[in-house]
C-alpha positions, 0 to 999 in steps of 0.5 A: 602491091608488090610488097603484099605478094612477097609477104604472103607465103604458102599454106602448108598441109602436112599429114592431115587426117580426120575421122568421125563416128569414133574413127569409123568414118575417115574424112581425110587420110594423111593429106599433104599439099601446098597452096601458093599465092597467085594461083587458083587451086580447085579441089574436086572429088565425089560427094563425101570425098573429104573436100569440105572437111579440109576447108573446115580444118583450114579455118579452124572449124574442125580439128584434125586427129593428126597433122598440121596446117601452117602459114608463115611458120605458124600453126592454124591447129594451135591457133584457130583465132589466127586462122580466122584472122587470115582466112575468109570462107564462103560456106557451101550453103547460103548465108542467112540473109533474112531481114537484111538487104544484099548491100547491108550484108556486104557492108556488115562484113566490112564493119566487122573488119573495121572498115566504115564510112565512105570507104565501106560504101566504096568497097560495097559499090565496087563489088556490086558493080564487079558482080553486076548485081547492083539492081538487087542491092537493096532487096531483102536477102530472103527474097533473092533467088538462090543464085543471088544468095550465092553471089551475096555469100561470095561477095561477103567472103571476098569484099575485103579479103585476107591472105587466104580465101576458101570458096565452097561451090561458089558458082552453084545456082549462079547464071552463066554470065555471072559464073564468069564474073565470079571466076574473073574476080577469083583470078583478080584476087590470085593476081594480087597475091592471095591464096584461092582454094575452090571446092567445085563439081564443075570440071569444065570451069576447073579446066577453064579457070583454075591453075591447079587441081587436087582430086580427092577420093574417099578421103585421100588425095590421089592427084595434084597437078596443073590443069591441062597436064592430065592429058599430055602423057597420052595425048587423048581426045574425046569424040562425042556422037549424038545418033538418031537411033541406036541401030545406027551404031556400026563399025565403031573405030578402034578406041581406048574406051567407049561409053554408051549414054543410052538415054541421050543417044550418045556415044563417047569415044576416047581416042589417041592422036593416031586414032583420030583420022579413022574416027573422023572418017567414020563420023563423015560416013555416018553424016553422009548417011544422015545417021548423026544429029551432032558430033564434037571432037575435043581434047580429053577433058578433066572429066574423063580423067576424073572418072578413070581415077576414082571408082565413082562410088559416093560414100 
């Protein structure tokens, strides 16, 4: 195990750019980043920000206009066959499973990688157990729910993983219990020395499970840092209040930012640490007057930072 950890090097992205439609659409713009073993890196951003394009370039499906992708000193751009040997990818869409069972689909991936016989069965049974999907193992893939099809795709990508694992929205449609199992499995892979890169829109999961996040906006990488660090310079907090009626909003505490979610009768207030006591007094007063349905005070989330760093326009 230790030998595997020391042998795996960083994946380096250097000045990567990619455009479509004769250069009119910039999917990636001068992207540079390092991905290291033993950590989960989440790639976040609005639709069209360039996240999936980056994964496709790493595995060799899309060729960049400029830049390079290297691993252990070897270029994936010059050698796409090497990329496909060293990278496993779970695509954004469901794997085509019509006519084969969940068990057969996982087993087939292992056969392609040269694992057969009893060892093949052990690997398949182990991941079915880890993801708690044994009861559907012999059901045809086209008869599985969307969530189970996502789990099948995930299992196919990670059952016998190479050094680099790319996962495009792996928890979409997956039930809450198995979402945790998926992230736990990713954590296990990272601890074994794999490079795990995850594209996701679920910012709560990023905060809970990822070690680092890369924020993309309109093809540009605008933030790359460890999860949890985005709040430290300002010690921000978020107060969410659900009201009985909009007329109940009065004497709002001084805040850095206030959002009104009218459809949900919610007020979301961003506060510094010094502003929290005044805000709590305000909430307690509203409670005594029975004007609040519910409230929550938390450290400012990645979602707050996300909204502040991008313009929110999807292109």
